[in-house]
C-alpha positions as CSV (number, residue, x, y, z in Angstrom):
1,M,13.5,-4.4,7.9
2,I,10.3,-4.4,5.9
3,E,9.2,-1.2,4.1
4,T,7.1,-0.1,1.2
5,V,9.4,1.3,-1.4
6,I,9.5,2.3,-5.1
7,A,11.1,-0.4,-7.2
8,L,12.1,-0.9,-10.8
9,C,11.2,-4.5,-11.5
10,M,12.3,-6.6,-14.5
11,F,10.0,-9.5,-15.6
12,M,11.1,-12.2,-18.0
13,H,8.3,-14.5,-19.4
14,G,6.0,-13.1,-16.7
15,E,8.3,-14.0,-13.8
16,L,10.1,-11.4,-11.6
17,K,13.8,-11.7,-12.2
18,E,15.4,-8.5,-10.8
19,H,14.4,-5.5,-8.7
20,K,16.2,-2.3,-7.8
21,H,15.3,0.3,-5.2
22,Q,14.6,3.8,-6.6
23,S,14.3,6.9,-4.5
24,T,11.5,8.5,-6.5
25,I,8.9,7.5,-9.1
26,H,10.4,10.0,-11.5
27,E,13.9,8.4,-11.2
28,C,12.3,4.9,-11.7
29,L,10.4,6.0,-14.8
30,M,13.5,7.5,-16.3
31,K,15.5,4.3,-15.8
32,K,12.6,2.2,-17.1
33,R,12.6,4.1,-20.4
34,V,16.4,3.6,-20.8
35,A,16.1,-0.1,-19.9
36,E,13.2,-0.7,-22.4
37,R,15.2,0.9,-25.2
38,N,18.1,-1.5,-24.5
39,S,16.2,-4.8,-24.0
40,S,14.5,-7.4,-26.0
41,D,10.7,-7.9,-26.5
42,T,10.6,-10.8,-24.0
43,I,11.6,-8.5,-21.1
44,R,9.1,-6.2,-19.4
45,F,9.9,-3.4,-16.9
46,S,7.6,-2.0,-14.3
47,C,7.8,0.8,-11.7
48,G,5.7,0.9,-8.6
49,E,5.5,0.6,-4.8
50,V,6.3,-2.8,-3.4
51,K,6.5,-4.2,0.1
52,A,10.0,-5.6,0.5
53,T,12.8,-6.6,2.9
54,I,15.3,-3.7,2.8
55,K,19.0,-3.7,3.5
56,I,20.9,-0.5,4.4
57,N,24.2,-0.4,2.6
58,N,27.5,1.0,4.1
59,D,27.0,4.2,2.2
60,G,23.5,4.7,3.7
61,S,21.7,3.8,0.5
62,K,18.9,1.1,0.5
63,S,18.7,-2.1,-1.5
64,I,15.9,-4.6,-1.9
65,E,16.8,-8.1,-0.6
66,K,13.4,-9.7,-1.3
67,V,10.0,-8.4,-2.7
68,I,7.2,-9.6,-0.4
69,S,4.3,-8.2,-2.4
70,K,3.5,-5.8,-5.2
């Protein structure tokens, strides 16, 4: 299923390496701050709405399978 969702994205050398679905922008920004404190200078984190293919997990939570566009 394709949806527009909030995601925390990790970029290494300008390339999207990982993405994680977040329920709110507030939650995303909190996790971004923690991640930035614990990472190197070559890694950049970004929060925002993305169009993505979504998977519903067994517990009802959502996860991003593939980001289609930012």
